[in-house]
C-alpha angles and dihedrals in degrees: 000000000000135000139203114205117200119186115196132175109223122190102260087223092062097035096114092046090051090048090052093052091049092047096046105031112018103038098053088052096049091048089062094058118107114262095013111158106168153326131225129185122194123186143182104213093200097057103020090234109152133188114200119194125189122186125210133188097226133018088243092058089055092047092058086064096046121144086261093056125101092236093056094046090053093048096046090044089062091058101036092093091063097046126104094189141020116279120259111220127197129177115207141168118242106229102164127033121170 
C-alpha cells in the first residue's frame, strides 16, 4: 500500500471551517478515485497544524492524484483560503500496518 502525507498549516481561527470543507467537499471526491483505501486527518487545534494522509492500493493509483493532477489542484484549491503556509507533500510506501 502507498501513502501521501500532506502537511498543511491552517489558521487556528478557521480550523473548524476548513475541516467542514474537507469533510463535505474534498473527501467525497477522493473516495471516488481508483485505488483509494483511506484518509486520515490529524490536527493540533492550538496551532492549526494538520497532517493529512491518503492511502492507496498501488503506487500508480497514488500517482494519478499527484500534486500535478487536476484532482489534487481542485482539492487543495478548496482549502487554500484557510492556509497560512504552502503545503508540504511526501509520497511514502506503507510497510507495516497493525
